[in-house]
Residue, then its C-alpha position, 0 to 999 in steps of 0.5 A: m226267485t224272481a219278482g216281475i216289477a215290470g208291467t205292461a201299461g195298455g198294451a203298449l210296453a214290452t214287459g221286462t224281467v227283472g230279479s229280486d235283487l235290490l241292486t238291480t230293481v229299486p229306483p235309485y232316485l228314490l234312496v237319494a231322496i230319502a237321503a236327503l230327507l235324512a241329511v236335514v234332520l240328522p247329525r251332519r257327519l251321519g246325514h253326509l255319510l248316508g248321502a255318500a252312500a245312497t249316491a254310491f249306490v246309484f253308481i253301483q247299481a249302474v255298474s251292475f245292470d245287465p244288458a238282459m234287464y234293459g228296457p221299461h220298468l216300473a210302468s204305471t199310469f200318471l194323469g191317464f197316461d202310460v208311463v215308465f218310472f225306470n227305463v234302462d238302456d245303454f244311454s241311461r245307464l252310462m248317466g247313472v254311472v257318471v253321476g252316481f260317482l261324481a255326486t259321491a265325490a261332491v257329497i265328500y267334498a261337500y262334508g270337508s267344506d263345511a256344507p251345512r246339512w240343508l245345503t247338502g239336502l238340498a244337493l241331494i234332492y237335485v241329484a235325485s231329480t236328476v237321476a229320475t230325469i235320465y231313468a225317465g222312459d217317457w216324455l211326461t215323467l221327463i218333464v215332470f222331473w226336469e221341471l223338479m231339477a230346475v226347482t231343486s237347483t234354484l233352491l240351491v243357489w238361493h240357500h248362499g244368500g246374498a248375490a246368490v238370491r238375485a242370480g237365482f232369481r234370473y236362473a229361475i226365469f230362464h228354467g222356468i221359460g225352458g221348461t215351459v217351451l219344452l213342456g209345449a214341445v212334449v204336448v205337441h208331440f203327444g198330440a201328433v203321437e197319441s203317446f209319451l213313451f219313448t217307445a212310440e216314436t223315435g225322438i220328438h215329433d218333427s212338429a215339436a222339434l223347433l219347440a224341444a230344441l229351444g227349451i233343451g237349449v236353455n239347459c245346454g247353453f246354446i249361444g244367446l241362452h246361455t248367460w245364466l251360466p256364468d251368472t249363476y255358478p260363481r254365486p253359491h257355496i263352493a260346495a253347491s257349485v261343484f254339483l251345479s257345475v255338471f248335472t243340469t248341463k250334461t242332463a240336457v246334453y242327454v235329453l237333447y240326444r233323446a229328441f234328436p237321436e239322428g243328430g243333425l248338422w245344425m247341432a254340430y255346428l251350433g256345438g263348434a260355434m259354442a266351443v269358440y264362444g265359450a272359450f273366448f269369453a272365458l279368456l276374458q274372465y278374472d272371476p275363477r268360477r265365472l271363467l270355468s262357467y263359460h267352459i261348460q258351454a264351450q265343452v257342451g259344444y264338444m258334446l253336441a258336435g259329436i252327437g250331431l255328427a252321429g247321423y253322418v259320420g257314424e258311432k264313433a261321433l256319437a261315442g265321442g260326444f257321449a265319452h266327452l259327456l262322461n269325461n266332463v263331468l269328472y274334470k269339470s267338477l274336479l276344476f271347481m273343486a280345486i279352485g273352491v279350495i282356493i276360494y275356501r282358504t283365501g275368500t278371494e275371487d279375483i285371481r289377479e289378488l292371488g299368486g305364488l300358491w303352488r308352495k302354499t297349496p300343493i294338493a290344490f295345485v296338483i288337483y288343478l293340473v290333472g283337471a286343466a291337462s284333462i279338459t285341455a286335451v293332454p295326452g294321458f288324461n281322459g279329455f285327449v281320448s273324447k276330444g280327439m274322437v270328436i275332432d276326427s269325426a268333424h275332419e270325416i265330415h269335412q271330407f263331405t262338406i269341403a266344397l260347402d264350408g272348407g272344414l268350418l266345423w273342424w276349425l271351430l272346434i281346433l280353436g275351441g281347443v287352442g282358447t281352451f288351453m289358453s284359459f287354463i294357462k292363464l288361470g293357473y298362472y294367476t292363481f298359482f304362479h303370478g306374483s306372490a300373494s301376501i296371504s299363506p292359506r292352508d290346503a285343502t282339508p282331508f275330506q275335501t282331498v278325498g273328494m277331488a282324489l276320486a275325480a282325479g284318479a278317474c280322470i287319469y285312469l280313463g285317460v290311460s285305459y281309454e279301452t275302459l271309457l270306450g267300454l262304457m259307451p254304447h254300440t263301440e265294440y268295433l271301435l276298440a279295433e280301430l281307434h288309435p287315440y295315442s298314434t303319432g298324428h294324434l300326439t302331433e296334433s295335441a303337441a301343436l294345439l298346446t303350443a299355440g295356446f301357450v305361445g297365444f297366452f303370453a302373446l296376447k295377455r296384455p291385449l286380453a286384459w284390455i279387451a276384457h275391461r271393455m267387452r261384455d257378454v250378451d247380457a250387458v244387453t239382454y238383462p237391462a232389456f228384459f228388465h225394462v220390457g218387463r217394467g214397461l209391461v207391468i206398469g202398462v197393465t196396472e196403468s190400463w187397469a187403473a183407467v178402467d177403474r177410474l172410467t168405471m167409478r166415474l160412470v157409476a158416479a154419474i148414474e148415481w147423481t142422475a138418479m138422485n138428480p133427474r130434473h138437473a140431469v134432464r136440464r143439462v142435456g138441453i130439455d125443459a121439462e117437468i119430471r113426475t113420476g111415482i115411486g114404483r115407476g121411479v124404482l123401475i126406471i132406475t133398476l132398468v138402468a142399472a141392469g143395462t149398464v152392467l150389460i154393457g160392462l160385461v159385454w164390453 
């Protein structure tokens, strides 16, 4: 039996056919939102169990989607406009798979990390808004849930209190501005297209392109718009950092593709610059979560490079960008989990105070090795496959642009790869080997281990069985025959990069330490500048208002004195005359003067 829940709004939508099977017809974000509410009011164990079940449903549903049901569903109207609350295609399905899988692992990890009920509830409503964003079928629905992502993630940061509150305010300002700019782009797009539906226009309209790029670029961590990343993610509870580290930025990459499906060299070269910039500043960090946060920017750079090259190289570049997105969600969260265990057990967030923990926390150490091997593209792990696809695409575009840039993009991605390996040599060296910490912390809790094992297993499985990884990517059937990630050339290139990274770290360890104490990111200038400019604007507005208020009160006082002392007023202006009038005429004169004053004030 079938039930037609996919409707046609205003004759503009194609009707989708879906079955009555709840597995393929229920908007998954509704279940996650319900689980978020229950997680707050139910006992902690039961609330986390329901949260894991709801996120697992997101994963299972996405895996179960049949191409026959692809298209817009739950079409309706909102504020008088045609909208689609549940849009299924290759890309939203891919996002549903990875978000659902990782969110399940993160909920289990949160339970093992003593996350309170409110924290998990906020994390789940953040996941729900993320899932709603990726399944939106129009720009209006997308911007609503995009803003809800900003609100819920801010609350998740604030929940921890302390330094997280100030960081949360800065985070909220960044995302408030970015969301406002993106909303402006959506309004301009509607003015040009007269529809919010994705089906009405391929990507964002050209007239809204710049606004869209800037608005989405805040969440992507474009250079100069990225400082909220290392500022915010080291502050909250370790379990909150796991959720935050993957969903906002990766959803932004997905939305950037929605806006610019043809990519563009500007996106690709910006991605290359982000890969180098993020890796360089990561090398200077001693706060482990701050180091990992900079690598979010660097890894997003590889995704943008792949998506940006899609219009020039073809499906391999696009598949590489999205494969790296999927892989990054897995290994980035895994690294935050492993480092979170160390912070949870030691209370220390400076890697120079650690060392020798590989014997004391072997589970965290092994999990860290899997995450580090994945992000640095060691053969046998998932990052090796997707990063190789992006770098290969950059090499192909280099053949067309060699006369212009000499292969600049390829070199940027290679340098980013070397810097990434150096960063994780540094993080692992100081945390697990350097010296010997005086503490003897316990290892990961059982539920922390389960959450980490899920993500680690996926990193290894998708690295070995790369056919499965490619099978999740859209339009990649022919790539299975021509893609050979474990060719001699790829293995040789990987070995050269890893060797350069290993030698580079130990050769530059002291110079990097010297630079770390003297070089700051752009927030050293932008944060004080915004503070003083904002303070100046507030003072300027308030003082201007106070000056107008003082002038008005003086004017009123002068009118009152003149009305009460007309003879003295006349004499003050040099007229020596006797003023006599009746009460009625005097009231009339005073009324006319007062009315004229009010009229002048209104016009002025």
